[in-house]
C-alpha positions in Angstrom: 36.2 135.4 20.5 38.6 136.9 18.1 38.2 140.6 17.2 39.6 141.4 13.7 39.9 144.8 12.1 39.8 144.4 8.3 40.7 147.3 6.0 42.4 148.2 2.8 44.9 151.1 3.2 47.3 153.0 1.0 51.0 153.4 1.9 50.1 156.8 3.6 47.3 155.1 5.6 44.5 156.6 3.4 41.3 154.4 3.5 38.8 156.8 2.0 38.1 160.1 0.2 34.8 161.9 0.2 33.0 158.8 1.5 34.4 156.4 -1.1 37.4 154.1 -1.5 39.9 155.8 -3.8 40.8 152.6 -5.7 39.1 149.6 -7.1 40.7 146.2 -6.5 38.2 143.5 -7.2 40.3 140.8 -5.5 40.2 142.9 -2.3 36.4 142.9 -2.3 36.4 139.2 -2.8 39.0 138.8 0.0 36.8 140.9 2.3 33.7 138.9 1.5 35.5 135.5 2.1 36.9 136.7 5.4 33.8 138.2 6.8 31.0 135.9 5.5 29.0 134.4 8.3 30.4 136.6 11.1 29.1 139.8 12.7 30.5 143.0 11.2 30.6 146.3 13.1 30.8 149.6 11.2 30.1 153.2 11.6 27.0 154.9 10.2 29.0 156.6 7.4 30.5 153.3 6.3 27.1 151.7 6.3 25.5 154.5 4.3 28.4 154.2 1.7 27.7 150.5 1.0 26.3 150.0 -2.5 24.1 147.2 -1.2 23.0 147.2 2.4 23.0 145.4 4.6 25.9 143.1 3.8 24.3 139.7 3.2 25.2 136.6 5.2 26.5 138.7 8.1 24.9 140.4 11.1 25.4 144.1 10.4 25.9 146.2 13.5 26.0 150.0 13.0 27.5 152.3 15.6 26.1 155.7 15.8 25.5 158.5 18.3 22.2 159.3 16.6 19.2 157.9 18.6 16.9 158.5 15.6 18.9 156.3 13.3 17.2 152.9 12.7 17.9 151.4 9.2 16.1 148.2 8.4 17.7 144.8 8.9 20.6 146.0 11.0 21.4 146.2 14.7 22.1 149.7 16.0 24.4 150.2 19.0 25.7 153.4 20.6 29.2 152.2 21.9 31.9 149.8 20.8 31.5 148.0 24.1 27.7 147.5 23.5 28.4 146.3 20.0 31.1 143.8 21.2 28.9 142.6 24.0 26.0 142.0 21.5 28.4 139.7 19.6 29.3 137.7 22.7 29.6 134.0 21.7 30.7 134.7 18.1 33.9 133.0 17.1 35.0 136.1 15.2 33.9 139.7 15.0 35.0 142.0 12.2 35.4 145.7 12.6 35.0 147.0 9.0 35.4 150.8 9.3 35.5 153.7 9.0 38.2 155.6 10.7 36.5 156.2 14.0 35.6 152.5 14.3 39.2 151.5 13.6 40.5 154.1 16.2 38.0 152.8 18.8 38.6 149.2 18.0 42.4 149.3 18.0 42.5 148.6 21.8 40.2 145.6 21.4 41.6 144.0 18.3 43.5 140.7 18.3 44.1 140.6 14.6 44.6 143.1 11.7 43.6 141.9 8.2 45.1 144.6 6.0 45.2 144.9 2.3 48.2 147.2 2.0 48.5 149.0 -1.3 51.9 149.8 -2.6 51.3 153.5 -3.4 50.0 156.6 -1.8 46.5 158.1 -2.5 44.9 161.4 -1.7 42.2 161.1 0.9 40.5 162.5 3.9 40.1 159.3 6.0 42.9 157.3 7.5 43.6 154.0 9.2 45.2 154.6 12.6 48.9 154.2 13.1 50.0 151.0 14.8 53.4 150.0 16.2 55.2 146.9 15.1 56.4 146.7 18.7 52.8 145.6 19.5 51.9 143.7 16.3 53.6 140.9 14.4 53.2 140.2 10.7 52.2 136.5 10.6 51.1 136.1 7.0 51.7 138.0 3.8 50.3 137.3 0.4 51.9 139.7 -2.1 50.0 140.5 -5.3 50.5 143.0 -8.1 50.6 146.4 -6.4 49.3 145.3 -3.0 49.5 142.6 -0.4 47.0 140.8 1.9 48.7 141.0 5.3 47.7 139.5 8.6 49.0 141.0 11.8 48.5 139.4 15.3 48.8 141.4 18.5 52.0 140.4 20.5 51.4 139.1 24.0 
């Protein structure tokens, strides 16, 4: 089972502002859909609520929350990262799709980072956690105009 964190982040690690993504890169949305389709996706409640269409089709949507009253339709609700990962036991891949607290909790479990890295800084209030290149290796980079699709694997 491979645990993959997938995100788009600015040069200054911004991933969001006021509950929204501060840029629009249609190729990134396509990339996200291609990577995650058919696999379970784990997200926080704020990320789930920010989705324009919910749940994400073709994927088991798992929402982490501390709110025992939260029960949206057609999703699995879990109260800890461990419970969410255990629920996905047997899946070939599991994607952690945000937001910031999910990425922070997931960093210790992740095997792979699928990052769209944008070549400029943005103002924001939500950030992707720092990670050390002493622990991660860039194994694939697909540069585009103003951003790159980069894959990092955890070093053994």
